[in-house]
Jmol script that loads the backbone (N, CA, C; Angstrom):
load data "model"
ATOM      1  N   MET A   1       5.139   9.043  -8.779  1.00  0.00           N
ATOM      2  CA  MET A   1       4.484   9.044  -7.515  1.00  0.00           C
ATOM      3  C   MET A   1       4.945   9.946  -6.642  1.00  0.00           C
ATOM      4  N   ASP A   2       3.974  10.732  -5.880  1.00  0.00           N
ATOM      5  CA  ASP A   2       4.402  11.879  -5.049  1.00  0.00           C
ATOM      6  C   ASP A   2       4.376  11.596  -3.822  1.00  0.00           C
ATOM      7  N   LYS A   3       3.673  10.476  -3.228  1.00  0.00           N
ATOM      8  CA  LYS A   3       3.685  10.373  -1.900  1.00  0.00           C
ATOM      9  C   LYS A   3       4.177   8.823  -1.254  1.00  0.00           C
ATOM     10  N   ARG A   4       4.398   8.735  -0.241  1.00  0.00           N
ATOM     11  CA  ARG A   4       4.777   7.312   0.244  1.00  0.00           C
ATOM     12  C   ARG A   4       4.485   7.125   1.668  1.00  0.00           C
ATOM     13  N   VAL A   5       4.240   5.916   2.027  1.00  0.00           N
ATOM     14  CA  VAL A   5       3.918   5.433   3.037  1.00  0.00           C
ATOM     15  C   VAL A   5       4.614   4.169   3.368  1.00  0.00           C
ATOM     16  N   SER A   6       4.844   3.777   4.837  1.00  0.00           N
ATOM     17  CA  SER A   6       5.594   2.607   5.283  1.00  0.00           C
ATOM     18  C   SER A   6       4.602   1.541   5.474  1.00  0.00           C
ATOM     19  N   VAL A   7       4.847   0.201   5.350  1.00  0.00           N
ATOM     20  CA  VAL A   7       3.944  -0.884   5.715  1.00  0.00           C
ATOM     21  C   VAL A   7       4.632  -1.787   6.208  1.00  0.00           C
ATOM     22  N   PRO A   8       5.106  -1.622   7.559  1.00  0.00           N
ATOM     23  CA  PRO A   8       6.212  -2.306   8.112  1.00  0.00           C
ATOM     24  C   PRO A   8       5.781  -4.004   8.334  1.00  0.00           C
ATOM     25  N   ASP A   9       4.593  -4.030   8.462  1.00  0.00           N
ATOM     26  CA  ASP A   9       4.043  -5.624   8.334  1.00  0.00           C
ATOM     27  C   ASP A   9       4.047  -6.443   7.066  1.00  0.00           C
ATOM     28  N   MET A  10       4.346  -5.760   6.087  1.00  0.00           N
ATOM     29  CA  MET A  10       4.347  -6.231   4.429  1.00  0.00           C
ATOM     30  C   MET A  10       5.832  -7.225   4.610  1.00  0.00           C
ATOM     31  N   SER A  11       5.751  -8.578   4.670  1.00  0.00           N
ATOM     32  CA  SER A  11       6.855  -9.296   4.704  1.00  0.00           C
ATOM     33  C   SER A  11       7.078 -10.408   3.745  1.00  0.00           C
ATOM     34  N   CYS A  12       6.074 -10.671   2.500  1.00  0.00           N
ATOM     35  CA  CYS A  12       6.510 -11.568   1.497  1.00  0.00           C
ATOM     36  C   CYS A  12       5.857 -11.232   0.394  1.00  0.00           C
ATOM     37  N   ALA A  13       6.030 -11.998  -0.499  1.00  0.00           N
ATOM     38  CA  ALA A  13       5.531 -11.356  -1.922  1.00  0.00           C
ATOM     39  C   ALA A  13       4.087 -11.512  -1.848  1.00  0.00           C
ATOM     40  N   HIS A  14       3.466 -12.586  -1.208  1.00  0.00           N
ATOM     41  CA  HIS A  14       1.974 -12.567  -0.962  1.00  0.00           C
ATOM     42  C   HIS A  14       1.446 -11.237  -0.258  1.00  0.00           C
ATOM     43  N   CYS A  15       2.020 -10.713   0.631  1.00  0.00           N
ATOM     44  CA  CYS A  15       1.544  -9.672   1.084  1.00  0.00           C
ATOM     45  C   CYS A  15       1.525  -8.412   0.256  1.00  0.00           C
ATOM     46  N   GLU A  16       2.818  -8.356  -0.767  1.00  0.00           N
ATOM     47  CA  GLU A  16       2.494  -7.418  -1.574  1.00  0.00           C
ATOM     48  C   GLU A  16       1.835  -7.459  -2.601  1.00  0.00           C
ATOM     49  N   ALA A  17       1.233  -8.706  -3.163  1.00  0.00           N
ATOM     50  CA  ALA A  17       0.424  -8.725  -4.126  1.00  0.00           C
ATOM     51  C   ALA A  17      -1.090  -8.254  -3.549  1.00  0.00           C
ATOM     52  N   ARG A  18      -1.304  -8.898  -2.503  1.00  0.00           N
ATOM     53  CA  ARG A  18      -2.712  -8.269  -1.951  1.00  0.00           C
ATOM     54  C   ARG A  18      -2.648  -6.712  -1.470  1.00  0.00           C
ATOM     55  N   ILE A  19      -1.566  -6.399  -1.389  1.00  0.00           N
ATOM     56  CA  ILE A  19      -1.661  -4.774  -1.128  1.00  0.00           C
ATOM     57  C   ILE A  19      -1.879  -4.091  -2.394  1.00  0.00           C
ATOM     58  N   ASN A  20      -1.121  -4.748  -3.346  1.00  0.00           N
ATOM     59  CA  ASN A  20      -1.499  -4.162  -4.945  1.00  0.00           C
ATOM     60  C   ASN A  20      -2.771  -4.264  -5.262  1.00  0.00           C
ATOM     61  N   LYS A  21      -3.494  -5.332  -5.090  1.00  0.00           N
ATOM     62  CA  LYS A  21      -4.717  -5.674  -5.197  1.00  0.00           C
ATOM     63  C   LYS A  21      -5.476  -4.954  -4.914  1.00  0.00           C
ATOM     64  N   ALA A  22      -5.413  -4.657  -3.428  1.00  0.00           N
ATOM     65  CA  ALA A  22      -6.453  -3.836  -2.585  1.00  0.00           C
ATOM     66  C   ALA A  22      -6.418  -2.198  -3.263  1.00  0.00           C
ATOM     67  N   LEU A  23      -5.191  -1.896  -3.697  1.00  0.00           N
ATOM     68  CA  LEU A  23      -4.924  -0.594  -3.958  1.00  0.00           C
ATOM     69  C   LEU A  23      -5.737  -0.412  -5.357  1.00  0.00           C
ATOM     70  N   GLN A  24      -5.568  -1.223  -6.250  1.00  0.00           N
ATOM     71  CA  GLN A  24      -5.989  -1.502  -7.557  1.00  0.00           C
ATOM     72  C   GLN A  24      -7.718  -1.427  -7.599  1.00  0.00           C
ATOM     73  N   GLU A  25      -8.194  -2.113  -6.541  1.00  0.00           N
ATOM     74  CA  GLU A  25      -9.532  -2.079  -6.462  1.00  0.00           C
ATOM     75  C   GLU A  25     -10.021  -0.808  -5.939  1.00  0.00           C
ATOM     76  N   ALA A  26      -9.260   0.073  -5.203  1.00  0.00           N
ATOM     77  CA  ALA A  26      -9.622   1.342  -4.827  1.00  0.00           C
ATOM     78  C   ALA A  26      -9.305   2.272  -5.824  1.00  0.00           C
ATOM     79  N   ASN A  27      -8.853   1.901  -6.915  1.00  0.00           N
ATOM     80  CA  ASN A  27      -8.556   2.850  -8.095  1.00  0.00           C
ATOM     81  C   ASN A  27      -7.416   3.655  -7.708  1.00  0.00           C
ATOM     82  N   VAL A  28      -6.404   3.155  -7.054  1.00  0.00           N
ATOM     83  CA  VAL A  28      -5.091   4.051  -6.727  1.00  0.00           C
ATOM     84  C   VAL A  28      -3.877   3.649  -7.852  1.00  0.00           C
ATOM     85  N   GLU A  29      -3.215   4.711  -8.192  1.00  0.00           N
ATOM     86  CA  GLU A  29      -2.228   4.610  -8.768  1.00  0.00           C
ATOM     87  C   GLU A  29      -1.103   4.318  -7.882  1.00  0.00           C
ATOM     88  N   ALA A  30      -0.348   3.169  -7.704  1.00  0.00           N
ATOM     89  CA  ALA A  30       0.458   3.062  -6.756  1.00  0.00           C
ATOM     90  C   ALA A  30       1.654   1.995  -7.191  1.00  0.00           C
ATOM     91  N   VAL A  31       2.720   1.814  -6.362  1.00  0.00           N
ATOM     92  CA  VAL A  31       3.834   1.079  -6.661  1.00  0.00           C
ATOM     93  C   VAL A  31       4.099   0.596  -5.233  1.00  0.00           C
ATOM     94  N   VAL A  32       4.026  -1.022  -5.166  1.00  0.00           N
ATOM     95  CA  VAL A  32       4.305  -1.551  -3.910  1.00  0.00           C
ATOM     96  C   VAL A  32       5.528  -2.109  -3.806  1.00  0.00           C
ATOM     97  N   ASP A  33       6.522  -1.819  -2.930  1.00  0.00           N
ATOM     98  CA  ASP A  33       7.857  -2.333  -2.773  1.00  0.00           C
ATOM     99  C   ASP A  33       8.018  -3.073  -1.785  1.00  0.00           C
ATOM    100  N   LEU A  34       8.182  -4.359  -2.054  1.00  0.00           N
ATOM    101  CA  LEU A  34       8.395  -5.133  -0.706  1.00  0.00           C
ATOM    102  C   LEU A  34       9.722  -4.938  -0.003  1.00  0.00           C
ATOM    103  N   ALA A  35      10.873  -4.800  -0.776  1.00  0.00           N
ATOM    104  CA  ALA A  35      12.169  -4.706  -0.361  1.00  0.00           C
ATOM    105  C   ALA A  35      12.227  -3.704   0.701  1.00  0.00           C
ATOM    106  N   SER A  36      11.536  -2.442   0.564  1.00  0.00           N
ATOM    107  CA  SER A  36      11.628  -1.411   1.326  1.00  0.00           C
ATOM    108  C   SER A  36      10.410  -1.070   2.173  1.00  0.00           C
ATOM    109  N   LYS A  37       9.673  -2.099   2.113  1.00  0.00           N
ATOM    110  CA  LYS A  37       8.252  -2.117   2.784  1.00  0.00           C
ATOM    111  C   LYS A  37       7.291  -0.688   2.472  1.00  0.00           C
ATOM    112  N   THR A  38       7.326  -0.176   1.506  1.00  0.00           N
ATOM    113  CA  THR A  38       6.550   1.023   1.199  1.00  0.00           C
ATOM    114  C   THR A  38       5.583   0.953  -0.154  1.00  0.00           C
ATOM    115  N   VAL A  39       4.695   1.909   0.081  1.00  0.00           N
ATOM    116  CA  VAL A  39       3.801   1.855  -0.919  1.00  0.00           C
ATOM    117  C   VAL A  39       4.087   3.582  -1.335  1.00  0.00           C
ATOM    118  N   SER A  40       4.369   3.811  -2.841  1.00  0.00           N
ATOM    119  CA  SER A  40       4.249   4.882  -3.566  1.00  0.00           C
ATOM    120  C   SER A  40       3.138   5.273  -4.158  1.00  0.00           C
ATOM    121  N   TYR A  41       2.456   6.265  -3.921  1.00  0.00           N
ATOM    122  CA  TYR A  41       0.982   6.523  -4.704  1.00  0.00           C
ATOM    123  C   TYR A  41       0.978   7.955  -5.238  1.00  0.00           C
ATOM    124  N   THR A  42      -0.068   8.114  -5.940  1.00  0.00           N
ATOM    125  CA  THR A  42      -0.479   9.243  -6.301  1.00  0.00           C
ATOM    126  C   THR A  42      -2.154   9.370  -6.008  1.00  0.00           C
ATOM    127  N   GLY A  43      -2.732  10.096  -5.008  1.00  0.00           N
ATOM    128  CA  GLY A  43      -3.964   9.789  -4.946  1.00  0.00           C
ATOM    129  C   GLY A  43      -4.080  10.488  -3.390  1.00  0.00           C
ATOM    130  N   ASP A  44      -5.529  10.227  -3.097  1.00  0.00           N
ATOM    131  CA  ASP A  44      -5.940  10.264  -1.536  1.00  0.00           C
ATOM    132  C   ASP A  44      -5.340   9.844  -0.549  1.00  0.00           C
ATOM    133  N   ASP A  45      -4.876  10.596   0.310  1.00  0.00           N
ATOM    134  CA  ASP A  45      -4.049   9.729   1.532  1.00  0.00           C
ATOM    135  C   ASP A  45      -5.250   8.776   2.366  1.00  0.00           C
ATOM    136  N   ALA A  46      -6.280   9.325   2.525  1.00  0.00           N
ATOM    137  CA  ALA A  46      -7.211   8.533   3.477  1.00  0.00           C
ATOM    138  C   ALA A  46      -7.752   7.354   2.511  1.00  0.00           C
ATOM    139  N   VAL A  47      -7.933   7.240   1.379  1.00  0.00           N
ATOM    140  CA  VAL A  47      -8.228   6.110   0.302  1.00  0.00           C
ATOM    141  C   VAL A  47      -7.456   5.120   0.617  1.00  0.00           C
ATOM    142  N   VAL A  48      -5.927   5.494   0.301  1.00  0.00           N
ATOM    143  CA  VAL A  48      -4.959   4.450   0.238  1.00  0.00           C
ATOM    144  C   VAL A  48      -4.585   3.775   1.719  1.00  0.00           C
ATOM    145  N   LYS A  49      -4.609   4.937   2.844  1.00  0.00           N
ATOM    146  CA  LYS A  49      -4.541   4.079   4.152  1.00  0.00           C
ATOM    147  C   LYS A  49      -5.725   3.106   4.425  1.00  0.00           C
ATOM    148  N   SER A  50      -7.040   3.391   4.091  1.00  0.00           N
ATOM    149  CA  SER A  50      -7.956   2.714   4.100  1.00  0.00           C
ATOM    150  C   SER A  50      -7.926   1.349   3.445  1.00  0.00           C
ATOM    151  N   ALA A  51      -7.492   1.581   2.264  1.00  0.00           N
ATOM    152  CA  ALA A  51      -7.292  -0.067   1.508  1.00  0.00           C
ATOM    153  C   ALA A  51      -6.220  -0.691   1.913  1.00  0.00           C
ATOM    154  N   ILE A  52      -5.215  -0.031   2.454  1.00  0.00           N
ATOM    155  CA  ILE A  52      -4.338  -1.146   3.060  1.00  0.00           C
ATOM    156  C   ILE A  52      -4.620  -1.774   4.209  1.00  0.00           C
ATOM    157  N   GLU A  53      -5.146  -0.770   5.157  1.00  0.00           N
ATOM    158  CA  GLU A  53      -5.622  -1.450   6.540  1.00  0.00           C
ATOM    159  C   GLU A  53      -6.858  -2.551   6.322  1.00  0.00           C
ATOM    160  N   ASP A  54      -7.652  -2.073   5.433  1.00  0.00           N
ATOM    161  CA  ASP A  54      -8.740  -3.117   4.926  1.00  0.00           C
ATOM    162  C   ASP A  54      -8.151  -4.579   4.531  1.00  0.00           C
ATOM    163  N   ALA A  55      -7.116  -4.441   4.026  1.00  0.00           N
ATOM    164  CA  ALA A  55      -6.049  -5.732   3.475  1.00  0.00           C
ATOM    165  C   ALA A  55      -5.673  -6.268   4.445  1.00  0.00           C
ATOM    166  N   GLY A  56      -5.545  -5.702   5.786  1.00  0.00           N
ATOM    167  CA  GLY A  56      -4.993  -6.179   6.956  1.00  0.00           C
ATOM    168  C   GLY A  56      -3.709  -5.803   7.304  1.00  0.00           C
ATOM    169  N   TYR A  57      -3.228  -4.617   6.880  1.00  0.00           N
ATOM    170  CA  TYR A  57      -1.750  -4.326   7.207  1.00  0.00           C
ATOM    171  C   TYR A  57      -1.750  -2.974   7.876  1.00  0.00           C
ATOM    172  N   THR A  58      -0.479  -2.684   8.514  1.00  0.00           N
ATOM    173  CA  THR A  58      -0.636  -1.370   9.254  1.00  0.00           C
ATOM    174  C   THR A  58       0.172  -0.371   8.417  1.00  0.00           C
ATOM    175  N   VAL A  59      -0.252   1.175   8.334  1.00  0.00           N
ATOM    176  CA  VAL A  59       0.310   2.135   7.579  1.00  0.00           C
ATOM    177  C   VAL A  59       0.940   2.891   8.674  1.00  0.00           C
ATOM    178  N   GLU A  60       2.140   3.203   8.372  1.00  0.00           N
ATOM    179  CA  GLU A  60       2.780   4.309   8.952  1.00  0.00           C
ATOM    180  C   GLU A  60       3.206   5.366   7.873  1.00  0.00           C
ATOM    181  N   ALA A  61       3.226   6.697   8.623  1.00  0.00           N
ATOM    182  CA  ALA A  61       3.420   7.891   7.379  1.00  0.00           C
ATOM    183  C   ALA A  61       4.948   7.933   7.502  1.00  0.00           C
TER     184      ALA A  61
END
end "model"
wireframe off; spacefill off
backbone 0.3
color backbone group
């Protein structure tokens, strides 16, 4: 994974699973890490941001 964003309001395993599902549905290859509250991914920045925000979370660069 060559890019990473912070998702500061990801706070539990449910959040992690919800974000992971949203990214899978958007066909984004990603690793969601609850411990560091980050998402590492390969793909289009706008698609990733949109998928995470549509799932109800905030994205920070």
